[in-house]
C-alpha positions in Angstrom: -14.7 -90.1 -35.7 -15.0 -87.0 -33.3 -17.8 -84.5 -33.5 -18.6 -81.4 -31.3 -22.1 -82.0 -30.1 -22.5 -78.4 -29.5 -21.7 -77.3 -32.9 -24.5 -75.4 -34.8 -25.2 -75.7 -38.5 -22.9 -73.3 -40.4 -25.8 -71.1 -41.4 -26.8 -70.6 -37.9 -23.5 -68.9 -36.8 -24.2 -65.4 -35.8 -23.2 -62.3 -37.9 -22.2 -60.5 -34.9 -20.6 -61.8 -31.8 -19.3 -60.4 -28.4 -15.6 -60.7 -28.0 -13.7 -61.4 -24.8 -10.0 -60.3 -25.2 -8.0 -62.4 -22.7 -4.2 -62.5 -22.7 -2.6 -65.9 -22.7 -5.8 -67.9 -23.1 -6.4 -70.0 -26.1 -10.0 -71.6 -27.0 -10.0 -74.1 -29.9 -12.9 -75.9 -31.5 -14.1 -78.8 -29.3 -11.9 -77.5 -26.3 -13.5 -76.6 -23.0 -12.5 -73.4 -21.3 -13.6 -72.6 -17.7 -13.7 -68.9 -17.0 -14.3 -66.9 -13.8 -16.3 -63.8 -14.7 -16.3 -60.8 -12.4 -15.8 -57.6 -14.3 -19.1 -55.6 -14.7 -18.9 -55.4 -18.5 -18.1 -59.1 -18.9 -20.8 -60.1 -16.5 -23.2 -58.2 -18.7 -21.8 -60.0 -21.7 -22.5 -63.3 -20.2 -25.9 -62.3 -19.3 -26.9 -61.1 -22.8 -25.1 -64.3 -24.2 -27.3 -66.5 -21.9 -30.4 -64.6 -23.0 -29.5 -65.2 -26.7 -27.4 -67.8 -28.5 -25.0 -68.4 -25.5 -22.0 -67.7 -27.9 -18.9 -65.5 -27.0 -15.9 -65.0 -29.2 -12.4 -65.5 -27.3 -9.6 -63.4 -28.7 -6.1 -62.6 -27.7 -4.8 -59.0 -27.3 -1.8 -58.1 -29.5 0.3 -56.4 -26.9 0.9 -58.8 -24.2 2.8 -56.0 -22.0 -0.4 -54.0 -21.5 -1.8 -55.2 -18.2 -5.2 -53.4 -18.6 -7.4 -54.5 -21.4 -9.7 -51.7 -22.6 -12.1 -51.5 -25.4 -9.5 -49.9 -27.7 -6.8 -52.6 -27.0 -5.8 -54.1 -30.5 -6.7 -57.8 -30.7 -5.6 -60.6 -33.1 -8.0 -60.7 -36.2 -8.8 -64.4 -35.6 -10.5 -65.9 -32.6 -12.7 -68.8 -31.5 -16.4 -68.7 -30.7 -17.5 -70.8 -27.7 -20.9 -71.8 -26.5 -21.7 -71.4 -22.8 -22.3 -75.1 -21.8 -22.0 -74.7 -17.9 -23.0 -71.8 -15.8 -23.2 -71.0 -12.2 -23.3 -67.9 -10.1 -21.4 -67.4 -6.8 -22.6 -65.8 -3.6 -20.3 -62.8 -4.3 -21.9 -62.1 -7.9 -19.3 -63.8 -10.0 -20.2 -66.2 -13.0 -18.5 -69.4 -13.4 -18.9 -70.5 -16.8 -17.3 -73.1 -19.2 -17.1 -72.3 -23.1 -17.0 -74.9 -25.4 -15.3 -74.1 -28.7 -17.4 -74.3 -31.7 -15.8 -72.5 -34.6 -13.1 -70.0 -35.4 -13.8 -66.5 -37.0 -12.0 -63.6 -38.4 -13.0 -60.1 -37.3 -14.3 -58.1 -40.2 -15.0 -54.9 -38.1 -16.2 -53.7 -34.7 -19.8 -52.6 -34.4 -21.8 -50.9 -31.8 -20.7 -52.1 -28.4 -22.8 -54.0 -25.9 -23.2 -53.0 -22.3 -19.6 -52.0 -22.0 -18.2 -55.0 -23.9 -17.0 -55.2 -27.5 -19.0 -56.6 -30.5 -17.6 -57.5 -33.9 -18.9 -58.5 -37.3 -17.5 -62.1 -37.8 -16.6 -64.0 -40.9 -16.8 -67.7 -40.5 -16.2 -68.7 -44.2 -12.6 -69.9 -43.8 -13.4 -72.2 -40.9 -16.5 -74.3 -42.1 -14.6 -77.5 -41.4 -14.3 -76.7 -37.7 -18.0 -77.8 -37.5 -17.4 -81.3 -39.3 -16.5 -84.5 -37.9 -12.8 -85.2 -37.4 -11.0 -88.3 -38.4 -8.3 -89.7 -36.0 -5.0 -87.9 -36.4 -3.1 -91.0 -36.0 -0.6 -89.5 -33.7 2.8 -91.1 -33.0 2.0 -91.3 -29.2 5.4 -92.6 -28.2 7.2 -89.6 -29.6 4.5 -87.3 -28.1 5.0 -88.7 -24.7 8.8 -88.2 -24.9 8.4 -84.7 -25.9 5.8 -84.0 -23.3 7.9 -85.4 -20.4 10.8 -83.1 -21.5 8.3 -80.3 -21.7 6.5 -80.7 -18.4 9.8 -81.2 -16.6 11.1 -77.8 -18.1 7.9 -76.2 -17.0 7.6 -77.9 -13.7 4.1 -79.2 -14.7 2.4 -82.5 -13.7 0.4 -84.6 -16.1 -2.2 -87.3 -15.8 -0.6 -89.8 -18.0 -3.7 -92.1 -18.0 -5.7 -89.3 -19.2 -3.1 -88.8 -22.1 -3.4 -92.4 -23.0 -7.1 -92.6 -23.1 -8.0 -89.3 -24.9 -8.7 -89.4 -28.6 -6.1 -87.8 -30.7 -7.9 -84.8 -31.8 -9.2 -84.0 -28.2 -5.7 -84.6 -26.8 -4.0 -82.0 -29.2 -6.7 -79.5 -28.5 -6.5 -79.9 -24.7 -2.7 -79.8 -24.7 -2.5 -76.9 -27.1 -4.9 -74.9 -24.7 -3.2 -75.7 -21.3 0.5 -75.6 -22.4 2.0 -72.2 -21.5 3.1 -71.1 -24.8 3.4 -67.3 -25.7 0.7 -65.4 -27.3 2.2 -65.7 -30.8 2.6 -69.4 -30.4 -1.0 -69.8 -29.2 -2.2 -67.7 -32.1 -0.4 -69.9 -34.5 -1.9 -73.0 -33.1 -5.3 -71.3 -33.3 -4.8 -70.2 -36.9 -3.3 -73.6 -38.0 -5.2 -74.7 -41.3 -6.4 -78.0 -40.0 -6.1 -80.4 -36.9 -3.3 -82.2 -38.7 -1.3 -79.0 -39.2 -2.0 -78.1 -35.6 -0.6 -81.4 -34.3 2.5 -81.0 -36.3 3.0 -77.5 -35.1 2.3 -78.6 -31.5 5.0 -81.3 -31.8 7.5 -78.9 -33.2 6.8 -76.3 -30.3 7.6 -79.0 -27.8 10.9 -79.9 -29.4 12.0 -76.2 -29.7 11.1 -75.6 -26.1 13.1 -78.9 -25.1 16.1 -78.0 -27.3 16.2 -74.5 -26.0 16.5 -75.6 -22.5 19.0 -78.2 -23.3 21.2 -75.6 -25.1 21.0 -73.3 -22.0 22.2 -76.1 -19.8 25.0 -76.9 -22.1 26.3 -73.3 -21.8 26.5 -73.5 -17.9 
C-alpha cells in the first residue's frame, strides 16, 4: 500500500486556492515537483502560501503557443494541488520550492486575485480517492521497460534503470508521467485519468504510440 504522508483530510482541503499556470508542467498526487520561483507575483504567492496552508494549485494554460502567461490566460479546468514540502531562498531573491501533489481539483470560478496572482474556488468532490491509500498496480514491468527504452531513445533521454526497478508501481507511473515530455493535451489526459490504473494504461499507450510513430517515420525514408 502507498499513502501520501502530506495528504490532509478531505474536509481540510481549502475552498479557495492560488493557481500557478505553467505550460508543459504536470503535477500528480504524490508526485514531487521542484520549482524555481522568480516572478514577483509568484514570489508573493509562495509567501502567502507559506503563511497559510502551504498549498498551491498547478494548472496548464490551454494555449501552448502563448509565450507570456497573464492573469487572463485560459487554463484547463482541472489541476492538482500541491503542498510546499521544501523551501529555500537564494541570494538573488528567488525561492526554490518543492510541491508534493495532494489532490486534484476542478475550477468552479475565479475569485478575487491575490497579490498579482490568480485565486479560484475549487471543487474536490470528484477526486476524494486521491487522498486514500493506493494498492499496487501490478504493472507488467518487462513490457514497461521495453517501451521506455524505445521512448527514451527517441527522446534522447537517459534513465536510472535501478531506480525504475526499485520504485513502487504507483510512484513509478506518477514520476514517469510527470517527467516524460508529452504534449499539453497528453499531460492533461494523464492528470484527468479516473484512477491510477487508468493512468497507467494510458501512459503505456502513449509510449506505444510515440514508438510506433517514430518507426513509421523511419520506414518512409
